[in-house]
Structures are given as C-alpha cells and as structure tokens.
NURO-738991 format. One record per residue: residue number from 1; residue in three letters; x, z, y of N, C-alpha, C in turn. Coordinates in pm, whole numbers, plus 50000, padded with zeros to 5 digits. Atoms other than C-alpha are relative to their C-alpha. Example, Ala and Ser with C-alpha at 12.3 -4.5 7.8 and 13.67 -1.06 7.14 Angstrom:
! residues 2
<sefi num="1" residu="ala" n_X="50089" n_Z="50000" n_Y="49881" ca_X="51230" ca_Z="50780" ca_Y="49550" c_X="50090" c_Z="50000" c_Y="50120"/>
<sefi num="2" residu="ser" n_X="49918" n_Z="49994" n_Y="49881" ca_X="51367" ca_Z="50714" ca_Y="49894" c_X="49923" c_Z="50073" c_Y="50109"/>
***
This chain:
! residues 64
<sefi num="1" residu="met" n_X="50067" n_Z="49974" n_Y="49890" ca_X="50011" ca_Z="50000" ca_Y="50000" c_X="50067" c_Z="49991" c_Y="50125"/>
<sefi num="2" residu="arg" n_X="49924" n_Z="50044" n_Y="49856" ca_X="50116" ca_Z="49891" ca_Y="50356" c_X="49959" c_Z="50121" c_Y="50110"/>
<sefi num="3" residu="his" n_X="50051" n_Z="49895" n_Y="49883" ca_X="50068" ca_Z="50139" ca_Y="50668" c_X="49874" c_Z="49918" c_Y="50025"/>
<sefi num="4" residu="thr" n_X="50124" n_Z="50043" n_Y="49913" ca_X="49811" ca_Z="49860" ca_Y="50796" c_X="49883" c_Z="50008" c_Y="49899"/>
<sefi num="5" residu="glu" n_X="50120" n_Z="49984" n_Y="50086" ca_X="49614" ca_Z="49907" ca_Y="50459" c_X="49943" c_Z="50127" c_Y="50053"/>
<sefi num="6" residu="phe" n_X="50037" n_Z="49845" n_Y="50020" ca_X="49624" ca_Z="50297" ca_Y="50495" c_X="49927" c_Z="49988" c_Y="50126"/>
<sefi num="7" residu="trp" n_X="50096" n_Z="49984" n_Y="49909" ca_X="49510" ca_Z="50277" ca_Y="50852" c_X="49857" c_Z="49919" c_Y="50015"/>
<sefi num="8" residu="ser" n_X="50145" n_Z="50099" n_Y="50012" ca_X="49224" ca_Z="49999" ca_Y="50780" c_X="49922" c_Z="50123" c_Y="49927"/>
<sefi num="9" residu="arg" n_X="50082" n_Z="49921" n_Y="50108" ca_X="49083" ca_Z="50247" ca_Y="50502" c_X="49969" c_Z="50134" c_Y="50100"/>
<sefi num="10" residu="met" n_X="50021" n_Z="49879" n_Y="49876" ca_X="49137" ca_Z="50527" ca_Y="50777" c_X="49867" c_Z="49985" c_Y="50088"/>
<sefi num="11" residu="glu" n_X="50059" n_Z="50034" n_Y="49882" ca_X="48920" ca_Z="50354" ca_Y="51012" c_X="49838" c_Z="49985" c_Y="49928"/>
<sefi num="12" residu="ala" n_X="50125" n_Z="50046" n_Y="50060" ca_X="48664" ca_Z="50219" ca_Y="50780" c_X="49943" c_Z="50143" c_Y="49947"/>
<sefi num="13" residu="his" n_X="50077" n_Z="49892" n_Y="50030" ca_X="48587" ca_Z="50591" ca_Y="50660" c_X="49983" c_Z="50108" c_Y="50106"/>
<sefi num="14" residu="leu" n_X="50024" n_Z="49908" n_Y="49911" ca_X="48633" ca_Z="50789" ca_Y="50968" c_X="49964" c_Z="49945" c_Y="50152"/>
<sefi num="15" residu="gly" n_X="50022" n_Z="50051" n_Y="49872" ca_X="48581" ca_Z="50524" ca_Y="51262" c_X="50130" c_Z="49994" c_Y="50062"/>
<sefi num="16" residu="ala" n_X="49868" n_Z="50046" n_Y="49890" ca_X="48851" ca_Z="50361" ca_Y="51488" c_X="50059" c_Z="50103" c_Y="50106"/>
<sefi num="17" residu="ser" n_X="49935" n_Z="49878" n_Y="49910" ca_X="48852" ca_Z="50642" ca_Y="51714" c_X="49996" c_Z="50145" c_Y="49936"/>
<sefi num="18" residu="tyr" n_X="49996" n_Z="49870" n_Y="50077" ca_X="48817" ca_Z="50934" ca_Y="51491" c_X="50122" c_Z="50010" c_Y="49923"/>
<sefi num="19" residu="ala" n_X="49901" n_Z="50040" n_Y="50123" ca_X="49078" ca_Z="50804" ca_Y="51206" c_X="50129" c_Z="50079" c_Y="50077"/>
<sefi num="20" residu="pro" n_X="49895" n_Z="49945" n_Y="49967" ca_X="49381" ca_Z="50878" ca_Y="51413" c_X="50035" c_Z="50148" c_Y="50099"/>
<sefi num="21" residu="val" n_X="50056" n_Z="49846" n_Y="49984" ca_X="49245" ca_Z="51208" ca_Y="51547" c_X="50034" c_Z="50086" c_Y="49876"/>
<sefi num="22" residu="trp" n_X="50031" n_Z="49945" n_Y="50112" ca_X="49198" ca_Z="51345" ca_Y="51216" c_X="50143" c_Z="49991" c_Y="49945"/>
<sefi num="23" residu="ala" n_X="49866" n_Z="50015" n_Y="50059" ca_X="49543" ca_Z="51199" ca_Y="51100" c_X="50101" c_Z="50095" c_Y="50081"/>
<sefi num="24" residu="asp" n_X="49880" n_Z="49923" n_Y="49910" ca_X="49726" ca_Z="51410" ca_Y="51366" c_X="49952" c_Z="50151" c_Y="49984"/>
<sefi num="25" residu="gln" n_X="50042" n_Z="49840" n_Y="50044" ca_X="49522" ca_Z="51763" ca_Y="51297" c_X="49987" c_Z="50032" c_Y="49866"/>
<sefi num="26" residu="phe" n_X="50055" n_Z="49961" n_Y="50117" ca_X="49417" ca_Z="51759" ca_Y="50958" c_X="50139" c_Z="50043" c_Y="49884"/>
<sefi num="27" residu="val" n_X="49918" n_Z="49957" n_Y="50085" ca_X="49676" ca_Z="51951" ca_Y="50763" c_X="49970" c_Z="50020" c_Y="49856"/>
<sefi num="28" residu="met" n_X="49999" n_Z="50032" n_Y="50130" ca_X="49705" ca_Z="51883" ca_Y="50399" c_X="50095" c_Z="50052" c_Y="49893"/>
<sefi num="29" residu="ser" n_X="49903" n_Z="49966" n_Y="50046" ca_X="49866" ca_Z="52095" ca_Y="50160" c_X="50046" c_Z="49939" c_Y="49857"/>
<sefi num="30" residu="glu" n_X="49925" n_Z="50134" n_Y="50101" ca_X="49906" ca_Z="51805" ca_Y="49886" c_X="50137" c_Z="49939" c_Y="50055"/>
<sefi num="31" residu="leu" n_X="49905" n_Z="50037" n_Y="49938" ca_X="50131" ca_Z="51721" ca_Y="50141" c_X="50076" c_Z="50091" c_Y="50080"/>
<sefi num="32" residu="gly" n_X="49917" n_Z="49863" n_Y="49963" ca_X="50348" ca_Z="51999" ca_Y="50194" c_X="49950" c_Z="50063" c_Y="50136"/>
<sefi num="33" residu="gly" n_X="50015" n_Z="49913" n_Y="49882" ca_X="50156" ca_Z="52157" ca_Y="50487" c_X="50016" c_Z="49861" c_Y="50123"/>
<sefi num="34" residu="leu" n_X="50016" n_Z="50097" n_Y="49928" ca_X="50170" ca_Z="51795" ca_Y="50670" c_X="49862" c_Z="49916" c_Y="50042"/>
<sefi num="35" residu="thr" n_X="50112" n_Z="50058" n_Y="49965" ca_X="49936" ca_Z="51599" ca_Y="50852" c_X="50009" c_Z="49837" c_Y="49939"/>
<sefi num="36" residu="ala" n_X="49971" n_Z="50116" n_Y="50045" ca_X="49878" ca_Z="51239" ca_Y="50738" c_X="50089" c_Z="49944" c_Y="50078"/>
<sefi num="37" residu="arg" n_X="49863" n_Z="50031" n_Y="49904" ca_X="50094" ca_Z="51127" ca_Y="51056" c_X="50113" c_Z="50013" c_Y="49980"/>
<sefi num="38" residu="glu" n_X="49894" n_Z="49946" n_Y="50024" ca_X="50324" ca_Z="51331" ca_Y="50983" c_X="50094" c_Z="49956" c_Y="49834"/>
<sefi num="39" residu="ala" n_X="49978" n_Z="50098" n_Y="50118" ca_X="50339" ca_Z="51239" ca_Y="50615" c_X="50098" c_Z="49893" c_Y="50005"/>
<sefi num="40" residu="leu" n_X="49960" n_Z="50147" n_Y="49956" ca_X="50402" ca_Z="50872" ca_Y="50725" c_X="50131" c_Z="49988" c_Y="50034"/>
<sefi num="41" residu="asp" n_X="49869" n_Z="50016" n_Y="49913" ca_X="50641" ca_Z="50959" ca_Y="50989" c_X="50119" c_Z="50050" c_Y="49916"/>
<sefi num="42" residu="ala" n_X="49910" n_Z="49942" n_Y="50060" ca_X="50834" ca_Z="51147" ca_Y="50742" c_X="50071" c_Z="49882" c_Y="49867"/>
<sefi num="43" residu="gly" n_X="49980" n_Z="50134" n_Y="50088" ca_X="50858" ca_Z="50822" ca_Y="50488" c_X="49940" c_Z="50021" c_Y="49871"/>
<sefi num="44" residu="ile" n_X="50099" n_Z="49993" n_Y="50110" ca_X="50621" ca_Z="50965" ca_Y="50244" c_X="49919" c_Z="49837" c_Y="50007"/>
<sefi num="45" residu="ala" n_X="50062" n_Z="50120" n_Y="50035" ca_X="50449" ca_Z="50646" ca_Y="50093" c_X="49851" c_Z="49987" c_Y="50037"/>
<sefi num="46" residu="pro" n_X="50120" n_Z="50017" n_Y="49966" ca_X="50135" ca_Z="50520" ca_Y="50245" c_X="49893" c_Z="50033" c_Y="49862"/>
<sefi num="47" residu="val" n_X="50100" n_Z="49957" n_Y="50104" ca_X="49954" ca_Z="50533" ca_Y="49888" c_X="49986" c_Z="50162" c_Y="49983"/>
<sefi num="48" residu="arg" n_X="50005" n_Z="49865" n_Y="50052" ca_X="50043" ca_Z="50923" ca_Y="49846" c_X="49923" c_Z="50041" c_Y="50108"/>
<sefi num="49" residu="val" n_X="50081" n_Z="49938" n_Y="49897" ca_X="49919" ca_Z="50993" ca_Y="50183" c_X="49846" c_Z="49978" c_Y="50012"/>
<sefi num="50" residu="trp" n_X="50148" n_Z="49987" n_Y="50010" ca_X="49614" ca_Z="50826" ca_Y="50111" c_X="49915" c_Z="50065" c_Y="49901"/>
<sefi num="51" residu="arg" n_X="50069" n_Z="49903" n_Y="50116" ca_X="49542" ca_Z="50997" ca_Y="49774" c_X="49991" c_Z="50112" c_Y="50045"/>
<sefi num="52" residu="ala" n_X="50044" n_Z="49886" n_Y="49965" ca_X="49573" ca_Z="51312" ca_Y="49939" c_X="49876" c_Z="49992" c_Y="50117"/>
<sefi num="53" residu="val" n_X="50128" n_Z="50027" n_Y="49889" ca_X="49333" ca_Z="51175" ca_Y="50243" c_X="49843" c_Z="50005" c_Y="49940"/>
<sefi num="54" residu="trp" n_X="50108" n_Z="50029" n_Y="50104" ca_X="49100" ca_Z="51074" ca_Y="49979" c_X="49932" c_Z="50114" c_Y="49910"/>
<sefi num="55" residu="ala" n_X="50044" n_Z="49873" n_Y="50080" ca_X="49092" ca_Z="51393" ca_Y="49790" c_X="49926" c_Z="50127" c_Y="50152"/>
<sefi num="56" residu="ala" n_X="50011" n_Z="49916" n_Y="49907" ca_X="49059" ca_Z="51578" ca_Y="50129" c_X="49852" c_Z="49964" c_Y="50047"/>
<sefi num="57" residu="leu" n_X="50130" n_Z="50022" n_Y="49982" ca_X="48738" ca_Z="51383" ca_Y="50212" c_X="49906" c_Z="49996" c_Y="49912"/>
<sefi num="58" residu="gly" n_X="50093" n_Z="49994" n_Y="50153" ca_X="48596" ca_Z="51376" ca_Y="49843" c_X="49938" c_Z="49860" c_Y="50017"/>
<sefi num="59" residu="leu" n_X="50057" n_Z="50151" n_Y="49993" ca_X="48553" ca_Z="50997" ca_Y="49874" c_X="49990" c_Z="49967" c_Y="49851"/>
<sefi num="60" residu="pro" n_X="50011" n_Z="50033" n_Y="50134" ca_X="48457" ca_Z="50816" ca_Y="49557" c_X="50068" c_Z="49941" c_Y="49922"/>
<sefi num="61" residu="ala" n_X="49875" n_Z="50027" n_Y="50079" ca_X="48680" ca_Z="50733" ca_Y="49292" c_X="50029" c_Z="49848" c_Y="49996"/>
<sefi num="62" residu="ser" n_X="50040" n_Z="50159" n_Y="49938" ca_X="48570" ca_Z="50345" ca_Y="49400" c_X="50122" c_Z="49998" c_Y="50111"/>
<sefi num="63" residu="glu" n_X="49917" n_Z="49992" n_Y="49842" ca_X="48792" ca_Z="50437" ca_Y="49735" c_X="50153" c_Z="50072" c_Y="49941"/>
<sefi num="64" residu="arg" n_X="49892" n_Z="49973" n_Y="50003" ca_X="49101" ca_Z="50539" ca_Y="49550" c_X="50104" c_Z="49915" c_Y="50019"/>
***
C-alpha cells in the first residue's frame, strides 16, 4: 500500500476534512502509542498503519 492509498481510504471513511485531524490526534497502542501520522513519519509501512486504523475504527473485514 502506498501513502496515497492510505490517505484515500482515510478520507473515504472519515471525510476529507476529518481524516487528517484524526490521523494527527488519535493515539493507537497497536502502533506503540503513536498516531497514524507519527507512525507514517517514523517510516512504519502504510499497510501496517492502515490495519491499526481499521481495527480502531471497527471497520468491516472487507475494508482490511
């Protein structure tokens, strides 16, 4: 998964305005206490970050 796909998925589920806010503020234990943006900036693969987001949002398996 590329960063562009990650952000497209985020916007699809949270909206274009709220996705970046959520990514900057929601801390996930699956990512070692980082937010999605911090994890991406630290070099964690977008697919791993997306899986943490997917779990945090309780999205259906089809969105994994």
